[in-house]
SEMI-763739 format. One line per field, with one value per atom (N, C-alpha, C): atom name; x negated, y negated, z negated; residue number from 1; residue in one letter. Coordinates in pm, 1 decimal, padded with zeros to 6 digits. Layout:
<sites>
mikol <- c(CA	...);
xx <- c(X	...);
yy <- c(Y	...);
zz <- c(Z	...);
figu <- c(NUM	...);
tormar <- c(a	...);
</sites>
This chain:
<sites>
mikol <- c(N	CA	C	N	CA	C	N	CA	C	N	CA	C	N	CA	C	N	CA	C	N	CA	C	N	CA	C	N	CA	C	N	CA	C	N	CA	C	N	CA	C	N	CA	C	N	CA	C	N	CA	C	N	CA	C	N	CA	C	N	CA	C	N	CA	C	N	CA	C	N	CA	C	N	CA	C	N	CA	C	N	CA	C	N	CA	C	N	CA	C	N	CA	C	N	CA	C	N	CA	C	N	CA	C	N	CA	C	N	CA	C	N	CA	C	N	CA	C	N	CA	C	N	CA	C	N	CA	C	N	CA	C	N	CA	C	N	CA	C	N	CA	C	N	CA	C	N	CA	C	N	CA	C	N	CA	C	N	CA	C	N	CA	C	N	CA	C	N	CA	C	N	CA	C	N	CA	C	N	CA	C	N	CA	C	N	CA	C	N	CA	C	N	CA	C	N	CA	C	N	CA	C	N	CA	C	N	CA	C	N	CA	C	N	CA	C	N	CA	C	N	CA	C	N	CA	C	N	CA	C	N	CA	C	N	CA	C	N	CA	C	N	CA	C	N	CA	C	N	CA	C	N	CA	C	N	CA	C	N	CA	C	N	CA	C	N	CA	C	N	CA	C	N	CA	C	N	CA	C	N	CA	C	N	CA	C	N	CA	C	N	CA	C	N	CA	C	N	CA	C	N	CA	C	N	CA	C	N	CA	C	N	CA	C	N	CA	C	N	CA	C	N	CA	C	N	CA	C	N	CA	C	N	CA	C	N	CA	C	N	CA	C	N	CA	C	N	CA	C	N	CA	C	N	CA	C	N	CA	C	N	CA	C	N	CA	C	N	CA	C	N	CA	C	N	CA	C	N	CA	C	N	CA	C	N	CA	C	N	CA	C	N	CA	C	N	CA	C	N	CA	C	N	CA	C	N	CA	C	N	CA	C	N	CA	C	N	CA	C	N	CA	C	N	CA	C	N	CA	C	N	CA	C	N	CA	C	N	CA	C	N	CA	C	N	CA	C	N	CA	C	N	CA	C	N	CA	C	N	CA	C	N	CA	C	N	CA	C	N	CA	C	N	CA	C	N	CA	C	N	CA	C	N	CA	C	N	CA	C	N	CA	C	N	CA	C	N	CA	C	N	CA	C);
xx <- c(02167.1	02251.7	02209.0	02314.8	02301.7	02262.7	02188.2	02161.5	02284.0	02392.9	02506.4	02563.3	02529.5	02567.0	02489.3	02356.3	02268.1	02298.6	02321.9	02348.6	02480.9	02578.7	02711.4	02695.6	02622.0	02595.4	02539.7	02433.3	02367.2	02446.9	02539.2	02638.8	02728.9	02777.7	02852.4	02792.3	02681.6	02592.8	02567.5	02547.0	02526.0	02659.0	02777.0	02887.5	02919.6	02850.7	02857.0	02770.8	02661.7	02580.2	02652.4	02737.5	02818.5	02914.6	02967.9	03047.1	02983.8	02854.4	02782.1	02776.2	02765.9	02757.3	02657.5	02689.1	02581.4	02490.4	02539.5	02456.7	02346.3	02332.3	02212.0	02240.4	02140.2	02150.7	02108.7	02209.6	02168.7	02051.5	01970.0	01869.6	01913.5	02030.3	02093.9	02118.4	02191.0	02214.5	02087.2	02001.9	01871.4	01800.9	01798.7	01735.4	01817.4	01940.3	02020.6	01997.4	01992.1	01955.9	01830.1	01723.4	01586.2	01589.5	01667.1	01681.1	01744.1	01825.5	01883.9	01785.6	01706.5	01599.6	01485.0	01460.1	01351.3	01397.1	01522.7	01580.7	01597.9	01651.0	01660.2	01524.2	01426.6	01295.5	01238.2	01246.5	01198.1	01251.4	01376.2	01445.8	01421.8	01418.0	01403.5	01258.5	01161.9	01028.0	00982.9	01066.5	01039.0	00911.6	00895.9	00780.6	00785.0	00662.0	00646.5	00623.9	00632.8	00602.3	00463.8	00375.1	00234.7	00222.6	00280.1	00289.0	00331.8	00458.6	00548.4	00461.4	00395.0	00306.1	00203.5	00148.2	00051.6	00098.6	00219.5	00275.9	00344.9	00423.5	00506.0	00430.2	00311.6	00245.7	00186.6	00150.9	00097.9	00203.8	00320.1	00442.2	00479.6	00492.6	00549.7	00469.1	00342.5	00247.4	00276.6	00295.8	00316.4	00438.3	00547.0	00685.8	00677.6	00603.1	00600.5	00516.5	00410.9	00340.4	00443.4	00531.7	00622.8	00725.0	00765.6	00863.1	00801.2	00670.4	00607.1	00606.8	00592.9	00580.0	00707.9	00828.7	00957.5	00990.0	00935.1	00968.7	00894.0	00790.1	00713.0	00757.4	00848.0	00893.1	00959.4	00919.6	00977.5	01100.9	01219.9	01326.7	01355.3	01320.6	01319.1	01454.1	01484.0	01614.3	01582.3	01646.7	01608.5	01681.7	01764.9	01842.5	01759.8	01683.3	01611.5	01473.8	01406.8	01260.9	01188.4	01083.4	00994.8	00911.4	00860.0	00775.9	00655.3	00583.0	00470.4	00501.9	00619.9	00640.9	00686.8	00749.2	00785.0	00668.4	00557.3	00441.0	00377.0	00377.3	00311.3	00396.5	00527.7	00611.3	00582.3	00575.7	00548.0	00400.3	00308.4	00173.4	00175.2	00247.6	00258.0	00328.8	00438.7	00517.2	00436.4	00361.6	00262.1	00162.8	00112.8	00018.8	00078.1	00210.0	00280.2	00304.8	00337.1	00357.9	00231.5	00107.6	-00004.0	-00036.8	-00007.4	-00029.4	00064.3	00179.8	00283.2	00224.6	00171.8	00115.0	-00008.2	-00089.9	-00210.1	-00174.2	-00058.0	-00001.1	00026.8	00098.8	00155.3	00040.3	-00063.8	-00188.6	-00257.3	-00279.8	-00333.7	-00246.3	-00120.6	-00039.4	-00053.5	-00039.6	-00075.9	-00205.4	-00303.8	-00447.8	-00448.0	-00394.0	-00393.6	-00306.4	-00193.7	-00102.1	-00161.5	-00252.8	-00319.8	-00391.3	-00445.3	-00506.4	-00402.4	-00274.5	-00176.0	-00066.4	-00027.7	00074.9	00015.9	00078.6	00050.5	00099.1	00032.1	00081.5	00224.3	00275.6	00420.9	00499.8	00457.2	00536.0	00528.0	00419.8	00427.1	00510.4	00534.7	00629.4	00762.4	00793.0	00914.1	00959.5	00864.6	00872.1	00920.7	00860.9	00897.8	01033.0	01075.4	01208.9	01304.0	01276.6	01365.1	01391.2	01287.8	01288.6	01391.3	01373.4	01457.3	01603.1	01612.2	01752.4	01833.2	01758.0	01821.8	01858.8	01766.5	01789.5	01906.1	01904.6	01997.9	02149.0	02157.8	02288.0	02325.4	02227.3	02274.5	02341.3	02267.9	02310.4	02437.4	02451.7	02591.3	02706.7	02672.9	02795.9	02803.0	02715.3	02731.1	02809.3	02780.5	02846.6	03014.3	03043.1	03172.9	03239.0	03162.3	03225.6	03260.5	03181.1	03197.2	03326.9	03350.6	03470.3	03604.9	03574.0	03699.1	03724.0);
yy <- c(-03133.3	-03079.9	-02923.4	-02856.4	-02715.7	-02667.1	-02554.7	-02491.5	-02479.4	-02440.4	-02427.9	-02571.8	-02670.8	-02800.8	-02830.4	-02803.5	-02840.8	-02744.5	-02630.4	-02546.5	-02571.6	-02609.0	-02639.0	-02780.7	-02872.2	-02994.0	-02961.6	-02880.6	-02836.8	-02776.2	-02686.6	-02624.0	-02712.4	-02811.5	-02920.1	-02990.8	-03021.6	-03082.9	-02991.8	-02866.2	-02765.7	-02764.7	-02751.6	-02753.8	-02867.9	-02982.3	-03099.0	-03084.9	-03000.4	-02969.6	-02875.1	-02786.2	-02692.6	-02765.6	-02878.6	-02968.5	-03051.4	-03077.1	-03152.9	-03106.4	-03208.1	-03171.4	-03082.0	-02972.9	-02881.8	-02817.2	-02818.5	-02759.8	-02856.0	-02966.7	-03055.8	-03100.7	-03101.5	-03170.0	-03315.8	-03390.7	-03536.5	-03562.2	-03672.6	-03689.2	-03702.0	-03775.6	-03802.3	-03661.3	-03575.6	-03451.6	-03360.5	-03373.8	-03293.2	-03350.1	-03479.6	-03539.1	-03509.6	-03506.5	-03465.1	-03318.8	-03239.9	-03092.9	-03071.4	-03147.6	-03147.8	-03204.8	-03308.2	-03363.2	-03260.9	-03183.0	-03074.5	-02964.9	-02931.1	-02836.5	-02876.8	-03006.9	-03053.1	-03041.2	-03077.7	-03078.3	-02925.1	-02844.4	-02706.3	-02639.4	-02670.5	-02597.9	-02651.5	-02797.7	-02846.2	-02804.1	-02789.4	-02721.4	-02578.8	-02507.1	-02364.5	-02325.5	-02393.0	-02363.6	-02430.5	-02515.3	-02588.8	-02675.9	-02749.9	-02825.2	-02934.5	-02972.6	-03083.3	-03206.9	-03325.5	-03444.5	-03434.5	-03390.3	-03385.7	-03284.5	-03159.4	-03057.6	-03103.5	-03184.1	-03219.9	-03314.4	-03399.6	-03500.5	-03439.5	-03333.4	-03256.8	-03149.2	-03093.5	-03000.7	-03033.9	-03131.9	-03178.5	-03218.4	-03288.1	-03305.9	-03199.8	-03088.7	-02961.0	-02896.4	-02881.6	-02802.2	-02867.1	-02997.0	-03052.8	-03040.6	-03056.3	-03024.9	-02888.7	-02801.2	-02644.7	-02640.9	-02696.3	-02714.2	-02777.5	-02888.1	-02960.0	-02868.1	-02799.7	-02703.8	-02585.6	-02537.3	-02441.4	-02497.8	-02617.4	-02692.3	-02703.4	-02734.6	-02759.5	-02628.6	-02524.6	-02388.5	-02352.6	-02385.1	-02352.4	-02426.0	-02564.7	-02645.0	-02597.0	-02528.7	-02474.2	-02332.0	-02276.3	-02146.0	-02133.5	-02038.5	-02015.9	-01914.0	-01955.3	-01869.9	-01830.5	-01717.2	-01672.5	-01621.7	-01624.1	-01556.0	-01411.6	-01326.3	-01196.9	-01109.7	-01158.3	-01087.5	-01078.7	-01193.7	-01205.9	-01223.0	-01169.4	-01186.7	-01075.5	-01106.1	-00997.3	-00935.7	-00812.9	-00743.8	-00821.0	-00895.0	-00974.1	-01082.8	-01147.4	-01269.9	-01220.9	-01108.5	-01047.6	-01026.3	-00963.8	-00934.4	-01052.8	-01162.3	-01292.0	-01350.0	-01337.9	-01397.2	-01325.3	-01180.1	-01102.3	-01143.5	-01143.3	-01189.3	-01324.5	-01425.8	-01558.2	-01544.0	-01462.6	-01445.2	-01379.8	-01278.2	-01217.4	-01320.0	-01405.2	-01503.1	-01618.6	-01639.2	-01732.8	-01667.3	-01545.2	-01461.1	-01466.8	-01445.7	-01452.8	-01589.7	-01697.5	-01833.1	-01850.4	-01803.2	-01836.1	-01756.7	-01642.0	-01566.7	-01652.5	-01716.8	-01784.4	-01895.5	-01971.7	-02086.2	-02060.3	-01935.6	-01893.1	-01869.5	-01795.6	-01763.7	-01904.0	-01985.6	-02117.4	-02192.5	-02190.7	-02258.7	-02198.4	-02058.7	-01990.3	-02035.2	-02021.3	-02068.7	-02204.7	-02283.9	-02431.9	-02453.3	-02373.1	-02385.2	-02327.9	-02229.6	-02161.2	-02280.4	-02387.9	-02502.6	-02594.0	-02587.0	-02675.1	-02594.7	-02480.2	-02407.4	-02272.7	-02221.2	-02098.8	-01984.4	-01860.1	-01761.3	-01735.8	-01754.4	-01723.2	-01821.2	-01947.4	-02048.3	-02036.3	-01987.3	-01952.2	-01852.6	-01746.8	-01648.0	-01706.3	-01789.1	-01857.3	-01930.1	-02007.3	-02084.5	-02000.5	-01882.5	-01791.9	-01748.1	-01725.0	-01666.7	-01786.1	-01896.5	-02020.3	-02046.1	-02032.5	-02065.1	-01966.5	-01833.3	-01728.6	-01755.7	-01782.0	-01798.3	-01930.8	-02027.7	-02146.7	-02110.7	-02058.0	-02027.1	-01923.9	-01829.6	-01724.8	-01775.6	-01868.9	-01935.0	-02022.9	-02090.8	-02179.4	-02092.4	-01983.8	-01902.4	-01834.1	-01787.3	-01723.7	-01822.4	-01933.8	-02036.1	-02082.3	-02083.2	-02120.7	-02016.8	-01887.8	-01774.7	-01801.8	-01809.8	-01829.6	-01934.9	-02048.4	-02174.4	-02153.9	-02071.3	-02030.4	-01941.1	-01845.6	-01757.0	-01848.3	-01953.1	-02026.3	-02110.2);
zz <- c(-07317.8	-07205.9	-07201.6	-07159.5	-07138.1	-07009.2	-06993.1	-06853.2	-06773.1	-06832.8	-06741.1	-06686.3	-06757.7	-06708.3	-06589.3	-06598.8	-06492.7	-06368.3	-06399.1	-06287.1	-06218.6	-06292.0	-06252.3	-06168.3	-06219.5	-06123.1	-05999.9	-06007.6	-05882.9	-05785.0	-05838.7	-05757.3	-05692.8	-05751.2	-05703.5	-05581.8	-05604.8	-05504.0	-05392.1	-05403.2	-05310.9	-05229.0	-05302.7	-05210.4	-05116.1	-05168.2	-05082.5	-04945.6	-04967.8	-04854.8	-04766.7	-04823.0	-04721.1	-04646.0	-04685.4	-04606.6	-04510.0	-04521.8	-04439.0	-04298.1	-04200.4	-04058.8	-04021.4	-03945.0	-03889.3	-04000.4	-04118.8	-04224.0	-04267.4	-04219.7	-04263.5	-04393.7	-04487.9	-04614.8	-04605.3	-04659.6	-04656.9	-04764.2	-04746.4	-04846.1	-04994.5	-04997.1	-05129.3	-05199.6	-05111.5	-05185.0	-05218.8	-05132.0	-05153.4	-05274.0	-05288.1	-05415.7	-05533.2	-05530.6	-05642.9	-05694.0	-05591.3	-05622.9	-05682.9	-05635.9	-05690.2	-05826.1	-05854.2	-05983.1	-06093.4	-06049.3	-06127.4	-06142.3	-06042.0	-06044.3	-06155.0	-06145.4	-06241.4	-06384.7	-06413.0	-06530.2	-06595.9	-06505.7	-06527.3	-06582.2	-06490.1	-06531.6	-06640.3	-06665.9	-06774.8	-06905.3	-06894.1	-07015.8	-07034.4	-06920.2	-06946.3	-06992.4	-06928.7	-06955.2	-07103.3	-07135.8	-07278.9	-07254.5	-07144.3	-07129.8	-07223.8	-07273.2	-07363.3	-07280.3	-07328.7	-07234.8	-07177.9	-07259.5	-07211.9	-07093.0	-07122.2	-07020.0	-06891.7	-06898.9	-06792.9	-06694.0	-06776.1	-06698.2	-06603.9	-06664.0	-06572.4	-06490.1	-06527.1	-06452.9	-06319.3	-06323.9	-06217.1	-06091.6	-06101.2	-05972.6	-05906.5	-05979.9	-05924.7	-05872.3	-05939.1	-05894.7	-05765.3	-05758.3	-05641.1	-05509.2	-05539.9	-05437.5	-05373.0	-05455.1	-05412.6	-05339.6	-05389.3	-05322.7	-05195.7	-05183.3	-05058.0	-04948.0	-04990.2	-04919.8	-04865.6	-04943.7	-04901.7	-04814.5	-04829.1	-04736.3	-04593.9	-04603.2	-04464.9	-04384.2	-04457.5	-04393.8	-04339.7	-04416.1	-04370.5	-04249.7	-04241.0	-04137.3	-04007.0	-04021.9	-03907.1	-03870.0	-03941.7	-03905.2	-03769.4	-03681.5	-03555.2	-03560.7	-03507.5	-03503.5	-03357.0	-03320.3	-03182.0	-03152.3	-03027.1	-02988.5	-02965.4	-03080.9	-03073.1	-02972.2	-02904.8	-02790.3	-02669.5	-02655.3	-02532.5	-02539.8	-02648.7	-02671.1	-02613.9	-02546.8	-02502.1	-02601.9	-02570.6	-02678.5	-02704.4	-02610.9	-02624.5	-02711.1	-02684.0	-02774.0	-02910.3	-02931.9	-03057.7	-03135.6	-03073.7	-03141.1	-03176.5	-03119.4	-03164.0	-03264.4	-03266.8	-03370.2	-03509.8	-03494.1	-03619.4	-03683.1	-03589.8	-03640.2	-03719.0	-03663.0	-03711.4	-03848.3	-03860.4	-03965.1	-04088.8	-04057.7	-04153.7	-04196.6	-04119.3	-04149.6	-04252.9	-04210.0	-04318.4	-04452.4	-04446.8	-04578.0	-04640.7	-04591.4	-04668.2	-04717.1	-04639.8	-04694.5	-04817.5	-04800.4	-04917.8	-05032.8	-05018.7	-05141.0	-05188.5	-05102.9	-05136.1	-05215.7	-05165.4	-05239.6	-05370.9	-05395.7	-05528.0	-05616.1	-05573.2	-05641.8	-05673.2	-05600.6	-05631.4	-05737.6	-05735.6	-05824.0	-05952.7	-05964.6	-06095.6	-06156.3	-06072.8	-06128.7	-06175.6	-06117.4	-06162.8	-06281.6	-06283.6	-06404.6	-06535.2	-06506.3	-06623.3	-06716.5	-06654.6	-06734.1	-06777.6	-06768.9	-06800.7	-06899.6	-06868.1	-06937.8	-06981.9	-07100.9	-07136.5	-07048.5	-07038.5	-06955.5	-06975.2	-07103.4	-07122.8	-07054.2	-07056.5	-06985.6	-06844.3	-06781.0	-06651.5	-06607.4	-06684.9	-06653.6	-06673.0	-06765.0	-06774.7	-06654.5	-06601.6	-06480.5	-06375.8	-06344.7	-06238.7	-06265.9	-06373.4	-06414.9	-06383.4	-06424.1	-06418.4	-06261.2	-06177.7	-06034.9	-05978.5	-06003.6	-05953.1	-05990.6	-06127.6	-06186.3	-06112.7	-06104.1	-06037.2	-05900.7	-05814.7	-05675.2	-05662.7	-05746.2	-05724.7	-05761.1	-05867.8	-05893.3	-05778.9	-05720.6	-05599.9	-05495.6	-05460.4	-05356.0	-05385.9	-05509.5	-05549.3	-05536.9	-05584.7	-05572.1	-05426.1	-05343.0	-05208.0	-05136.8	-05164.2	-05105.3	-05160.9	-05268.6	-05329.1	-05251.1	-05227.3	-05181.9	-05042.2	-04959.9	-04828.0	-04805.4	-04898.8	-04903.5	-04903.1	-04978.9	-05012.3	-04886.6);
figu <- c(1	1	1	2	2	2	3	3	3	4	4	4	5	5	5	6	6	6	7	7	7	8	8	8	9	9	9	10	10	10	11	11	11	12	12	12	13	13	13	14	14	14	15	15	15	16	16	16	17	17	17	18	18	18	19	19	19	20	20	20	21	21	21	22	22	22	23	23	23	24	24	24	25	25	25	26	26	26	27	27	27	28	28	28	29	29	29	30	30	30	31	31	31	32	32	32	33	33	33	34	34	34	35	35	35	36	36	36	37	37	37	38	38	38	39	39	39	40	40	40	41	41	41	42	42	42	43	43	43	44	44	44	45	45	45	46	46	46	47	47	47	48	48	48	49	49	49	50	50	50	51	51	51	52	52	52	53	53	53	54	54	54	55	55	55	56	56	56	57	57	57	58	58	58	59	59	59	60	60	60	61	61	61	62	62	62	63	63	63	64	64	64	65	65	65	66	66	66	67	67	67	68	68	68	69	69	69	70	70	70	71	71	71	72	72	72	73	73	73	74	74	74	75	75	75	76	76	76	77	77	77	78	78	78	79	79	79	80	80	80	81	81	81	82	82	82	83	83	83	84	84	84	85	85	85	86	86	86	87	87	87	88	88	88	89	89	89	90	90	90	91	91	91	92	92	92	93	93	93	94	94	94	95	95	95	96	96	96	97	97	97	98	98	98	99	99	99	100	100	100	101	101	101	102	102	102	103	103	103	104	104	104	105	105	105	106	106	106	107	107	107	108	108	108	109	109	109	110	110	110	111	111	111	112	112	112	113	113	113	114	114	114	115	115	115	116	116	116	117	117	117	118	118	118	119	119	119	120	120	120	121	121	121	122	122	122	123	123	123	124	124	124	125	125	125	126	126	126	127	127	127	128	128	128	129	129	129	130	130	130	131	131	131	132	132	132	133	133	133	134	134	134	135	135	135	136	136	136	137	137	137	138	138	138	139	139	139	140	140	140	141	141	141	142	142	142	143	143	143	144	144	144);
tormar <- c(x	x	x	x	x	x	x	x	x	x	x	x	x	x	x	x	x	x	x	x	x	x	x	x	x	x	x	x	x	x	x	x	x	x	x	x	x	x	x	x	x	x	x	x	x	x	x	x	x	x	x	x	x	x	x	x	x	x	x	x	x	x	x	x	x	x	x	x	x	x	x	x	x	x	x	x	x	x	x	x	x	x	x	x	x	x	x	x	x	x	x	x	x	x	x	x	x	x	x	x	x	x	x	x	x	x	x	x	x	x	x	x	x	x	x	x	x	x	x	x	x	x	x	x	x	x	x	x	x	x	x	x	x	x	x	x	x	x	x	x	x	x	x	x	x	x	x	x	x	x	x	x	x	x	x	x	x	x	x	x	x	x	x	x	x	x	x	x	x	x	x	x	x	x	x	x	x	x	x	x	x	x	x	x	x	x	x	x	x	x	x	x	x	x	x	x	x	x	x	x	x	x	x	x	x	x	x	x	x	x	x	x	x	x	x	x	x	x	x	x	x	x	x	x	x	x	x	x	x	x	x	x	x	x	x	x	x	x	x	x	x	x	x	x	x	x	x	x	x	x	x	x	x	x	x	x	x	x	x	x	x	x	x	x	x	x	x	x	x	x	x	x	x	x	x	x	x	x	x	x	x	x	x	x	x	x	x	x	x	x	x	x	x	x	x	x	x	x	x	x	x	x	x	x	x	x	x	x	x	x	x	x	x	x	x	x	x	x	x	x	x	x	x	x	x	x	x	x	x	x	x	x	x	x	x	x	x	x	x	x	x	x	x	x	x	x	x	x	x	x	x	x	x	x	x	x	x	x	x	x	x	x	x	x	x	x	x	x	x	x	x	x	x	x	x	x	x	x	x	x	x	x	x	x	x	x	x	x	x	x	x	x	x	x	x	x	x	x	x	x	x	x	x	x	x	x	x	x	x	x	x	x	x	x	x	x	x	x	x	x	x	x	x	x	x	x	x	x	x	x	x	x);
</sites>
């Protein structure tokens, strides 16, 4: 199957998300998008079966940690926030950015024992391409 097929399928699923109530993604849609992400990355990075067996548990642990960070993110009322509260939110945001960088560094270190440096770069490119295409299609869908 081609990369375009995987992206098109993910886009279709993403559009289903756009129609969901209050912008909440159903577990089924989330799972389908993640399945498409897995297929896309596996193909784009050219993971062998042995590499995939070792790669996916490490990568999924990283993605879960990022998701937990997003769930903890504080979204203040910017119109009514005090300077003291704004300062606290900024500090927390910077701590989260550092944690995100630390997670990325840890992932890269762990992947060096599983994948070649070239495949690690392919992974980063595949992640960006997949996410960029999802966002682009979501924006197109919203315009319609």
